[in-house]
C-alpha positions as CSV (number, residue, x, y, z in Angstrom):
1,M,242.6,211.5,-4.3
2,H,243.0,209.0,-1.5
3,D,246.2,208.9,0.6
4,A,248.3,205.9,0.0
5,L,247.9,203.2,2.6
6,P,251.0,202.6,4.8
7,Q,252.9,199.6,3.7
8,P,253.4,196.9,6.4
9,R,257.0,196.6,7.5
10,P,258.7,193.4,6.4
11,K,259.1,190.9,9.2
12,R,262.6,190.8,10.6
13,R,264.2,187.4,10.2
14,R,264.8,185.6,13.4
15,A,268.4,184.7,13.9
16,T,269.2,180.9,13.6
17,W,271.9,178.8,15.2
18,L,274.0,179.4,12.1
19,D,273.8,183.1,12.8
20,E,274.9,182.4,16.4
21,I,277.9,180.4,15.2
22,A,278.8,183.2,12.8
23,L,278.7,185.8,15.5
24,A,280.7,183.6,17.8
25,T,283.3,183.2,15.1
26,V,283.4,187.0,14.3
27,F,283.8,187.8,18.0
28,M,286.4,185.2,18.9
29,T,288.5,185.2,15.7
30,R,289.8,187.2,12.8
31,L,288.4,184.8,10.3
32,P,286.6,186.5,7.3
33,V,283.1,185.6,8.4
34,R,280.2,188.0,7.7
35,L,276.9,188.2,9.5
36,R,273.8,187.9,7.4
37,L,271.8,190.2,9.7
38,D,272.2,192.9,12.3
39,P,272.7,191.2,15.7
40,E,269.6,191.0,17.9
41,V,269.8,192.3,21.5
42,D,270.4,188.8,22.9
43,L,272.3,187.3,20.0
44,H,275.7,187.9,21.6
45,A,274.6,186.1,24.8
46,R,273.1,183.2,22.8
47,S,276.2,182.9,20.6
48,M,278.3,182.1,23.7
49,G,277.0,178.6,23.6
50,W,279.1,178.0,20.4
51,F,282.3,179.3,21.8
52,P,283.7,175.8,22.3
53,L,283.1,174.9,18.6
54,V,285.1,178.0,17.6
55,G,287.8,177.1,20.2
56,A,288.1,173.5,18.8
57,A,288.6,175.0,15.3
58,V,291.3,177.3,16.5
59,G,293.0,174.4,18.3
60,L,292.9,172.3,15.1
61,L,294.5,175.1,13.1
62,A,297.2,175.6,15.7
63,G,297.8,171.8,15.7
64,G,298.1,171.8,12.0
65,V,300.8,174.5,12.3
66,Y,302.6,172.3,14.9
67,A,302.5,169.3,12.6
68,L,303.7,171.3,9.6
69,A,306.6,172.7,11.6
70,L,307.7,169.3,12.8
71,G,307.5,168.1,9.2
72,L,310.0,170.8,8.3
73,N,312.4,169.2,11.0
74,L,312.0,172.1,13.4
75,P,312.5,171.3,17.1
76,A,309.4,170.5,19.1
77,M,309.7,173.7,21.2
78,A,309.9,175.9,18.1
79,A,306.9,174.0,16.6
80,A,305.0,174.6,19.8
81,L,305.7,178.3,19.8
82,L,304.7,178.6,16.2
83,A,301.4,176.8,17.0
84,L,300.7,179.2,19.8
85,A,301.6,182.2,17.6
86,A,299.1,180.9,15.0
87,S,296.4,180.6,17.7
88,A,297.1,184.1,18.9
89,W,297.0,185.5,15.4
90,V,293.7,183.9,14.4
91,T,292.1,185.1,17.7
92,G,293.7,188.5,17.6
93,A,295.4,187.6,20.9
94,L,292.0,188.3,22.4
95,H,292.5,186.1,25.5
96,E,296.1,187.0,26.0
97,D,295.1,190.6,26.1
98,G,292.5,189.8,28.8
99,L,295.0,187.9,30.8
100,A,297.5,190.8,30.7
101,D,294.8,193.4,31.7
102,V,293.6,191.2,34.6
103,A,297.2,190.6,35.9
104,D,297.9,194.4,35.8
105,G,294.6,195.3,37.4
106,F,294.6,192.7,40.1
107,G,298.3,193.1,40.8
108,G,298.6,196.9,40.6
109,G,295.3,198.3,41.9
110,R,294.6,198.9,45.6
111,S,290.9,199.6,45.3
112,R,288.2,198.0,43.2
113,E,287.8,201.2,41.2
114,R,291.5,201.5,40.6
115,K,291.7,197.8,39.5
116,L,288.9,198.4,36.9
117,E,290.6,201.6,35.7
118,I,293.9,199.8,35.2
119,M,292.2,196.9,33.3
120,R,290.6,199.5,30.9
121,D,294.0,201.0,30.2
122,S,295.4,199.8,26.8
123,R,299.0,199.9,28.1
124,V,300.5,196.7,29.4
125,G,302.5,196.7,32.7
126,S,305.0,194.4,34.2
127,Y,302.4,192.1,35.7
128,G,300.6,191.7,32.4
129,V,303.9,191.0,30.5
130,L,304.9,188.3,33.0
131,A,301.5,186.7,33.0
132,V,301.5,186.3,29.2
133,V,305.2,185.1,29.2
134,F,304.3,182.4,31.8
135,S,301.2,181.4,30.0
136,V,302.9,181.0,26.6
137,G,306.0,179.4,28.2
138,L,303.9,176.8,30.1
139,R,301.7,175.9,27.2
140,A,304.6,175.7,24.8
141,S,306.5,173.4,27.2
142,A,303.4,171.2,27.5
143,L,303.0,170.9,23.7
144,A,306.7,170.1,23.3
145,A,306.5,167.4,26.0
146,L,303.4,165.8,24.3
147,A,305.6,165.8,21.1
148,E,303.7,163.6,18.8
149,P,301.7,165.6,16.2
150,V,298.5,163.5,16.5
151,V,298.6,163.9,20.3
152,V,299.3,167.6,20.1
153,V,296.4,168.2,17.6
154,G,294.0,166.4,19.9
155,A,295.3,168.3,23.0
156,L,294.9,171.7,21.3
157,A,291.4,170.8,20.1
158,A,290.3,169.7,23.5
159,A,292.0,172.6,25.3
160,G,290.5,175.1,22.8
161,A,287.0,173.7,23.3
162,C,287.0,173.2,27.0
163,S,288.8,176.5,27.9
164,R,286.1,178.3,26.0
165,A,283.2,176.3,27.5
166,V,283.9,177.8,30.9
167,L,283.3,181.4,29.6
168,P,279.5,181.2,29.3
169,A,279.5,179.3,32.6
170,L,281.3,182.1,34.3
171,A,279.1,184.8,32.7
172,W,276.0,182.9,33.8
173,T,277.4,182.5,37.4
174,L,278.8,186.0,38.0
175,M,277.5,189.5,37.7
176,P,279.2,192.1,35.4
177,A,281.6,194.2,37.4
178,R,280.7,197.3,35.4
179,R,277.4,198.8,34.1
180,D,279.0,199.3,30.7
181,G,281.6,197.4,28.8
182,L,281.6,194.0,27.0
183,A,280.2,191.9,29.9
184,A,277.3,194.2,30.6
185,N,276.5,194.8,26.9
186,H,276.5,191.2,25.9
187,G,274.3,190.1,28.7
188,C,273.9,186.8,30.6
189,P,273.8,183.7,28.4
190,P,270.7,181.5,28.7
191,S,271.1,178.4,30.8
192,K,270.4,176.2,27.7
193,R,273.4,177.8,25.9
194,V,275.6,177.2,28.9
195,A,274.6,173.5,28.8
196,L,275.2,173.5,25.0
197,A,278.7,174.8,25.5
198,L,279.5,172.2,28.1
199,A,278.1,169.5,25.9
200,I,280.1,170.5,22.8
201,A,283.3,170.7,24.9
202,A,282.6,167.3,26.4
203,V,282.1,165.7,23.0
204,V,285.2,167.4,21.5
205,A,287.4,166.4,24.4
206,L,286.1,162.8,24.4
207,L,286.9,162.5,20.7
208,A,290.3,164.3,21.0
209,V,291.8,162.9,24.2
210,G,289.7,159.8,25.0
211,K,290.0,158.5,28.6
212,A,291.7,161.7,29.7
213,V,288.5,163.6,29.2
214,L,287.6,163.7,32.9
215,A,291.0,165.0,34.0
216,V,290.8,167.7,31.3
217,A,287.3,168.7,32.4
218,V,288.3,168.9,36.1
219,A,291.5,170.9,35.3
220,G,289.8,173.4,33.1
221,A,286.9,173.9,35.5
222,L,289.1,174.4,38.5
223,A,291.4,176.9,36.8
224,A,288.4,178.9,35.6
225,A,286.8,178.7,39.0
226,V,290.0,180.1,40.6
227,V,290.0,183.1,38.2
228,G,286.2,183.6,38.9
229,F,286.8,183.5,42.6
230,L,289.6,186.1,42.4
231,A,287.5,188.3,40.2
232,L,284.6,188.1,42.7
233,R,287.0,189.1,45.5
234,Q,288.9,191.8,43.6
235,I,286.2,193.5,41.5
236,R,282.9,191.9,42.7
237,G,282.1,190.4,39.3
238,Y,283.5,189.7,35.8
239,T,284.5,191.6,32.7
240,G,285.5,190.6,29.2
241,D,289.1,190.7,30.4
242,V,288.3,188.2,33.2
243,L,286.8,185.8,30.7
244,G,290.0,186.1,28.7
245,A,292.1,185.3,31.7
246,A,289.9,182.4,32.6
247,Q,290.4,181.0,29.1
248,Q,294.1,181.2,29.4
249,A,294.2,179.7,32.8
250,A,292.0,176.8,31.8
251,E,293.9,176.1,28.6
252,T,297.2,176.1,30.4
253,A,295.8,173.8,33.1
254,I,294.4,171.4,30.5
255,L,297.6,171.1,28.6
256,L,299.7,170.6,31.7
257,T,297.2,167.9,32.9
258,L,297.5,166.1,29.6
259,V,301.3,166.0,30.0
260,A,301.0,164.7,33.6
261,T,298.5,162.0,32.6
262,Q,300.5,160.6,29.7
């Protein structure tokens, strides 16, 4: 009796751009999106190219909450805070958490090792609390100043896309500060995905804010560059928390710029 011949293994399906978008959505939000396959080694890095698309969707959702709140005759500031609360809920406060950790680490640590240790601590200190309070306060004030629902929806869509387009750019530019952790595990995004992210953000911003697109791009890039420079000086690289802080800084700068250019 002959031994059964070994059966060839079925070929593993290569991830498509739809899988990349799904993974970006799963990572960046709490939306009920399911992956159709186990992530490949480099899928996380490739999915970063779609971060601005997810950010634009989050911005549109937050803008819808703002418009709904105004429709219920709530004050503009209350509507703005509700919009930011919706954004934080749908993202699981992912970026706000990163901002708080970076503020605590950079503000409270004396050495590089101590800064990284503080950033890994789940507890939030006074620097972190103040950073989030200022971030929310500045963004809410900007939205209330923009006032008109159509303007606010466009501003949030542009800010959501552009503030997330800087993340793959930073990850491509800097080295991970740790050998483990999110930054090291996800890897460096390919240059084509960095370009894709910037292109998506540019199109969204152009459609959302029109002639203010250049000011928005400059403001977001400068804010993210400042965070990247601080990270390079403080911990000699980036972490997932640094990317969260960069997103918050860029979004805040973009919204304030839109108010200033009205």
